[in-house]
Steps between C-alpha positions, in 0.01 A plus 500: 500500500631836411525787757362825391584803714479878475717632219513172300477571125265260322324427188125430481431157339118489504213724388481800245806662655708189445868592403491828685786574752391598859659559826367365829393799734319329776430146631123469577490132613648165391305503164482869402745796456473851394704576184589813316529497114731707286264798495475502901148362521445266806296181467448177708629201347500122566858366569405203280486740203849642549838383408824652645762634282 
């Protein structure tokens, strides 16, 4: 199991935003994190849909 913590750079691998690069800004719980995309917009994302770079 991969460890995703604040500041980790990742790529989204699922959904319509698949392939976009994001940075983890906050850990919500063991399944969800808040991520910031390249434009600075913050969204909640499932950790199963992220792959660390």
